[in-house]
N, C-alpha and C positions, 0 to 999 in steps of 0.2 A: 709444575709450571708456577712461575713467580706471579706476584700481584701486578707487576708492571707490564704494559704491552710490549716493552722493549727487552724483557728478560730473556727472550729467545736468542738475542744477539750476544755474541761473545764480546767482551770489552775490548779485545785486541782488534776487532773488526771495525770499530768506530773510528772515523777519520775526520779530517777538517770539515768536510762537507756536512757531517752530522752536527758538529759544533755550530757551524754557520746556520744550519736549519733551525736550531734552537734559538739562536739570536733573532732570526726572522720571525719566529713564532712569538717571541717576547715583544717585538715591535708591533706585530699584528694585534696582540692582546692589548697593548697600550692604545692603539688606534681605535679598537673596539670600545674601550672604556671611554675615550674622548667622544666617540659618536653617541654613546648612551647619555653622557653628561650634556652634550649639545642638544640632543633631543629633549631631555628633561627640562633644561633651561628654556628651550623654545616653547614647550607646552606651558610652563609656568607663566612666561611673558604673554603668550597668547591668551591664557585664561584671565590674567589681570587686565589686559587690554579689552577683552570682550566684556568683562564685568564693568569696566570704567565707562565704556561707550555704548553699553546696551540700551536699546530703546524698548525692547520687548522682554517678557519674562523668560521665554525659552532660550533666548540668546544669552541671558545672564546665567541660566542654568548650565549651558554648555561651558561657559567660562568657569563656573564653580567645579565642573567635572574635570576640566583640563588641569587645574592646579594640583590636586592630589595625584592625578595620573603622571604628571611631570615629576613629582617627588618620588613616586614609586619607581618610575623609570630610572632615575638617577641612583636610587638605592640598589635596584636590581643590577645595574651596571657595575657598581662598586663591588657588590657581593660576588658577581660572576668573575670579575677581574681577579679578585683575591683567590678564588677557588682555582682558576686556571693557572694563576701565577704559582701557587703552591705545587700543583702537579708538574709544571714546567721545571721547578727547582728540584723536584724528586728525580726527574730524568737527567737534569744537568749534573747532579751529584753522582750519578752512575757513570758518567763519562770520565775516562782517565784524563788527567791533566797532560796536555801535549808538551813534549819536550822539543823546544826550538833550538836547533844547533846552528852555530854560525859557520 
């Protein structure tokens, strides 16, 4: 058994549908990255806003907590994107290049 979950399929059985599925997976991975980055930026902005307008100590503490959480969320999203992108490329390289005839 190969190391890839797709090793059980013969390369001749892969068709256009499989190529398009990989393309959809790439786009989904990019959307997920953007969602992580959006969440991270939102947490950072919320933290800075809370710290700026805080009237009590606990509210300022929540703002301080939000800033590193936003940074960690952004870093986690980038790391996750790169890992998934590499595994998608491994599968894509296993696909035979399709011959388009006119």
